[in-house]
N, C-alpha and C positions, 0 to 999 in steps of 0.2 A: 440250096445255095440262094442266094437273093441274085435275082436278074435283076440288073438295074435298068436294062432297059426292054424292060414292060413295064409299061406306068400303072397304075393301079386306078379302078374304076371311082369316079368320082365321090359316089355315091358311098363307098366302102373304106378310101382313106381316113377321115379321123371319127372317132365316137363321140370329142368332145369337141368344145369350144378351142379354140387356139391363146385363149387370154383368161383372164380373170380380174379381178378389182376387187380389192379389202379395202374397206373404210372409202365405200366411193363418196358418200356425205360429207368427207371432211372437211372441215372450215380453215384449216391452213393455207397460207398464199403458197406452199408447196405442193405440186404433182410428182409424184414421184414412177419411176419406169422399171423394170427389172426386165432386160429383152431376153436374158440368158441366162433367166432363173429354173430353169428344168431341165434334167435329164432324160425325160421321158421320148421313149422312141416305141409309137406302137405297133402291136404284134406282126400286122402284116408285114413289117419293113423286116420282120427277123432280126432286130439290131444292125440295120446296115452293115451287118456281114463282120459285125465287131465284137470280142467277148465281151462278160458281162464286167471284167474288171476294165477293158476300156472303156463301157461307155458310163463307167462313175468316174473318169479320167479329168480334167479339167477341159481338154478336146469335142467333149460334148454337153460343157457348163461353166458357167460364174460357181463356184464352190462357195457357199455361206454368204452369197450374195444376199439371195432373198429373205432371209433371217435376217439380218440387217436391216433390209430393207422395211421389211413385216416390221420389228420392231419401231423403226425408226420414226412409220407411217401410223402408227400407235400412242407414241411420244407426242409428236408434233401435230396430232389428227389430222393425217394431208393421208388423201386416196392415192392409190401404190395401182397401179396398172401391171401385171407378168403377166409373161409366156408360161406356158403348161406344156408347151413340148422342146424336141431338146433341138440347139443352134444348129446341129450337124441336117437336119431335114431343112431347113430354110434360115437364113441369120437374120432375122428381125431388125438388126443396125447395122442393115449394109441396102445401099438403093438395090433395087429389086432387078434391075439387071447389071449388076453386077458382078465378075467374073467368084468373086469370093463369097455368094451370098449362098452356094451350096459349093461347098471343100469336097475332093476329091483325094483331099491330103489335108494332114492336120496335124501342125511342127513335125513330129518323126513317125507317124502310125497315118498308112492309107486307108481310106473309107472302100470298103468296095461296092459299097449300096451305093455311092455318087459316084462313079466313075462311069464314064462316056454316060452319062445319064439322057434316059429320049426326053425331047421336047414336049410333049407330051404331060409327063413326068417333073417335068419345072415345070409349066404351065398349072397344072393342077396344085403343087404345093403353093405356087406363088397366089393362087386364088384360095386357100385352104387357109392358108397361114398369113402370109403378109396382109393379106388386103382387110382381113376381119381385124386385127390386130390394130394395126394403124386409123382405122377407119375408128373404131372406140376412142383411141387416144383422143382423135380429133374431134370428137361426140362428148367426150369429156371437158375440153378445157374449151368448146361453142358454150357448151350450156353452163361454164362458170364464169367465162366473159361474159355469157349474156346475163347475169343477173351481179354484172358490177364484180367480182370478187378477182381479186387481183390472183397472178398466179404467174411464179416462175416451175421452170421444171429442173429436175433434178434427176439421172439415168445412174443408175446403183451395178455395180462389175466386180468381179476379182481376179486377179491375174495370178497365174503360177512363179513362185520363186525362184525357178531357171526355167529359160525357154532353150531349147536346142543347145543346152551345157553353158548357157551363159547368166552368172547371179544376177539379179535383179535387188538391189540392195533398198527401194522405198518399202515403207507402212505404206503410204497412199499415194493415190496420185489423183490431181486436179484436173480434166482437160477443157481444155474452151477454143472457140476460133475467136470470130470477130465479135461477137458479144462476151467481154469479160467482166460484168459484170459482178455476178455471184461469181462464178473463178476466184477471181482477183480476192473476193472477201476472204471467203474460204483459204486459200493460200494465205492469208496473212493472221488469220488465227489459227490454224494450223502449226505453222512453223514460228509460233510464236513458245512451243512445247519444244525445247531442244532436245529430249529427245526421241523425236518424231524424224524422220526422214521421207521429207515432202518433193515429191518432182510435180515438175509444172509442164502439162504436157507428157508425162512419163510413167507408165514403159511405154505408152503409145501416142500419137498424137494425128487431130484429127486429118490431116493430110496422110495418112495413111490409110485413110475411108472408112474410120472407125464411128465416125462421128452423126451418122445417118440419120437416127431420131431426132437430136437434139438439134442439126440443120433443121428438120422438114416441120418438127411441131414449136419449136423453140425461136432459133433464130428467124427465118424467116415468116412468123407471125411476130415479130418484135420483141420476143418475150426471152426476159436474163432465165439463161441455159449453161448449165454445164455437166460432165461428168467425173463421176468420184471409181477411181481402181482402186480396191484393196487386195492386198498381198492374202493369199487365201489360205497359208499357213498361219496365220493372223486370225482367222474368223473359222476355225474347224471346231470349234464346242461351243456350247452356248454358251459358255461362263461370257467366253471372248467376243464372243457376238456381240450380246448384249451389253460389254461394256465399248463396243465402237460404235454404238446406233446410239448409246451415251454422247460420245464424243462428238461426234455429226450432230445432233441435236444441239449442243450445248454451243457451237460454233457457226450452224445455220438459224438458229432462234434471230443473232444482231444482224446476222446479212441481208437476210428477209426482212428484216423491219425496215431495213435502207432501200428497198427495191417494190 
């Protein structure tokens, strides 16, 4: 049984970096992020007390998001920075001091390994996960801007079709806050397809605290930015993942040309 109040030693906390970069030298004007790409929980955390089935549910990661993001990265020649550990260890898309950056309960599931978390363990995860990921994103943006490379940001996510018993009708959602340049262009293009149910700040909105990465690296630097939320039952297979990457590529190409 994991004891959530006993912090791990920093030297043994992680065996690999908390992020990876695909196509780092991509020449596109777009930089992709996928903060919830992985459901990996290191062995020393004993699955945070969750069953194997629970670790594969949407509570641990954004199912299908990395596959779509990787295909989109290759199609657009865009760099992609993605997480290599589960959001349940620490959510990289939340402010570091936010209560929901490390959750003890997700939807209908208790997370025993996060319950009454020791402050030392919380600080360890922040050092090991949050700081390296966001430093890597900042370095990549700095390097692109230093060589005069136009840069807009897009964060790729997926959502469950039903949450707490409530069905979600959207096929895709586009999220944005103050800077809506990229989001509005994407919404217009996606809504041109009458078969799609497209949400504007649905199923989540920045006011719910889900826009941290885009605010930190996009809005605060004056860069066009947005989040994409894809319903995960629509990107559960290789073929549908590829199809959505192609669809997003088709709408992103003209949108990026304007920025």
